[in-house]
N, C-alpha and C positions, 0 to 999 in steps of 0.2 A: 375499565380500560385494560386491555390485554397487553401486558408488558413483554410478552414473548415475541411480539413483532419488533421490538427494539433490540433483541438479542442477536448479535452477529457472531455466531460461533464458528471458529475455524480450529482445526487440529494443529498439533505441534509441527507436523510436516508442512502444513499450509502456512504456518508462521515463518518457517525457514524459507519457503518459496517467496512469500511477500517481502521478506528482508532482502533476498537476492534481487528481486525485481526492482525494489527501491534503490538498491546500491547501483545496479546497472543503469537505471534511468538517471540517477544523479551523475554518474560518471560520463554519461552521454550529454546530458542537458547543460552542465556547467560550461564545458568548452564551446558548445554550439552557441549558447547565449553570449558568451564572451566574444566569440567571433562576429556574431550579429551586431553586438554593441560597438565593437572596435571598427568593423567595416563601415558602419553607418555614422560613427562618431557621436553616438547618442546613448547616454546612460538610460534614458527612458525606454529605448528599444531593447536594451539589455534586460531591464527589469520586466518589461512586457513579455519578452520571449521566455525568460526564466519562470515567470508566473504561469505562462501557458503550459510549460513542461510540468510544473507542480500540479496544476489542475488535471492534466492528462494522467499523471501518476496516481492522483487521488481517484480518478474514475476507474483506473485499472485495479487498484488494491483495496479501496475502502468498502465496496459492497462485498458481502460474503458470498462470493461466487461458489458454485458447487465444487469446482476443482480445488478449492482451499479446504475442503472437508471430506476428502476421499479416504483418509486413514484415521477414523475416530478412535479415541482411546477407550480401552475397556478398563473401567475402574473397578477395584475390588469393593464388593458390597460390605457394608458395615453391619455387623450382627449385634443387636442390642439385647442384653440380658439384664433382667431386673431381679 
């Protein structure tokens, strides 16, 4: 079994981008979900709308899109001496 298929590598700049995307989507989805729930008078609609925003944000940030790995880190090579 090839475990490299399960590795979703992103660089540090990609992690910052994902963090800002999650923050922006949270700031947008919470008031919209509240307004949907308040206007319909239903907590169920509030939860459904918020869950749909969460699923949308997962689809945006969970796959390791190539734009999240545009600045790979160059690590220093370790020299082993025996």
